[in-house]
N, C-alpha and C positions, 0 to 999 in steps of 0.2 A: 733486872734485879727484881726478885719476888720475895716479899717479906710476908710472913704469915704467923698467926698465933692459933694454936689448937688448944682450946679449952672448952668451956661451956658454950662459947660462941666462937665461930670460926670467922676470922677477918682476913681478907686478902686484898692486896693492892699491888699493882705493878708500877715500876718506876724506871726511868732511864736518865742517863746523864746528857748534858747539852750536846756532847760530841758523839752521841749514838747515831747509828744509821737512820735515815728517814723512815724506813720500814718499821724499825723498833719504836721510834717515837710515836708513830701512828697507832701502834698496838697497845700502848700502856696508858695507865690512868693519870700519871703525872710525869712531866719532863722537868727536871731541875734546870734552872738557867745557868748552872755552873758545870764545868768540866772536871773530870778526874777526881782528885781527893776532895776538893771543895764541894763537888756535886754529891759525893757519898756522904759527907757531913750534912749537907742540906737535906738529903733524903732521909737519913737516920734521925735527924732532928724532927722532921715532919712526922715520921713514923712514931717516934716516942711521944710526941704531942697528940697523936691520934688523928692526924689530918691525912688527906690524900692529895 
């Protein structure tokens, strides 16, 4: 999952769910400790709060 904001400043962070493949987890900035819907909520919550 890649979330970005294009404005005066460009922010990019990559995220993966707990049940993602090991190769995906190794390539992202943050791995949620949760799977599926709970993981998406966790990632979106962190993104809204401005964390990685």
